[in-house]
N, C-alpha and C positions, 0 to 999 in steps of 0.2 A: 541836450543829452537826455533830459528827463522824458521828453516826448519819444525819443528813439528807443529808450529802454522800455517804456510802456508799450510801444508798438510791437517790439520783439516779444515781450512777455505775453501780450494778447495773442500774437500769432502762434507762439509755442503752445499756449493753452488751447487755442482753437484747433490746432493740429492734433493735440492729444485728445480733445473731446470728439474729434471726427473718427477716431479709431473705434471700431466696433468691438463688442465683446468677443473673446475667442473661447472656444470650447476646449477643455483640457484634452479631449480626445483628438483634436485637430493638430496638436503640437507634433511637428515632424522630428525625426530622430536627430537631425543636424542641430536643431535648436536645443534639444535636450543635451546632446554631446557638448555644445559650446557652453551651456550653463554649468555643466560638471567641471569643465576645464577652468572656468572663472572662479567657481566656488572654492576649490581646493587651496589656491594660493591666498585667497581673501581671508580665510579663517586665521591664517598666521599673521596677517597684516592688521587685522581689526583692532582699533583702539576701543577698549571696553567702554569708555566714557560716552561714545557716540551711539551705542546700541540703545534701542528703545523706540517709543512711539512719539511722533511729533504731530501736532494738530494745529489747525488754524483756518482762517478764511482768506483766500487769495482772490485778487481781482481777476475777472474773466471778461471775455469779449461781450457776453450778453448778461452781465451781472456778476455775482460772486460765486466762488467755488469753495465749498467746505472740503478741506483736504486732510487726510490722515495717512501718514507714512510711517511704516514700521521697518526699522533696520535690524536685521537678525545677525547673530554671531557667525552663521555659516556663509555670509556674503550674499544673502538674498534679501529682498525687500518685498513689501506688499503696500499698495497704494489704493485708497478708496476716495473717490471724488463724487460729491453731490453738488449739482448745479442749481442755482436759485431760479433759473429760467423755467417757467411752467412747462411741464411735459418733457423736460430733459431727463433722460435715464441716467442713473448713477453709473460710474465706471469703476471696475475693480481691475487692478493690474498687479502682476507679480513678475519679478525678474531678479537680476543680480545688480550689485553695485560695486564700485571701486572707490577706495578712499586714498587720497594723497595726504598722508598724515602730516607732511611738512607744511602744506598750505591749507588743509581743512577742506579741500575740494572733494565733494561727494558726487559721483557720476552714477545716476540710475540708468540701467540699460534694459530696455524692453526687448525680450528675446524674439517676439513675433515680428518686430520691425527693425530691430537693432537701433532704434531711436535712443539717443542719449539726452538726459535732462540733468542740468547742473545745479548743485546747491552748495552752499558754504555752511559748514557746521562749526559752531563756536558758542561757548557759554550756555549750553542747554537750548540752543535754537538751531533751526535749519532754515536758511534763507535762499529763496529762489533767485538764481543769478540771471543776468542777461544771457540768453542762450547763444548769442553770437560772440560776445567779447568775454564771457565768463566773469563779468565784473559785478560787484554788489550794486544794488539799486541806490540811488541818491535822491535827495530832495524830500519834499513833504510826503510823497507816496511810498518812500522806502520801507516804512514800518508795516505796510500792507502786504509785504512779500515774505513775512517771517512766520514760521511755524514753531510753536513752543513745545518743548519736551514735556510729556505727561508722566 
């Protein structure tokens, strides 16, 4: 199970790192409209305790990824990733998120690709989940998938 989780996590990070930077002027109106629709209901659902910035170093396909995620009250997020691999450009991403308050599942949605990334929020941490099963990591590597609230 541990190998399967690590494989999926590495694939998810590799896919995320393959996405190029997008120019704000290239955002089409459909993406902006869909962001607006998601933002309005999210503000009412947000649990104030989860808002803020989470930071940590996650394992990646070619080394580690220093990650900073900020969850805002209006249902938007920003993510900044810096890769340890020499020559790799940092990635900045903005989008919307959904919170399932009952389970603590946070789904980050990238508007340019509609890609969803799953995290579990609990006790001042944001833990990257297995992107296929949406399960928490287990075993000795589990602690490496946790971002701490700052």
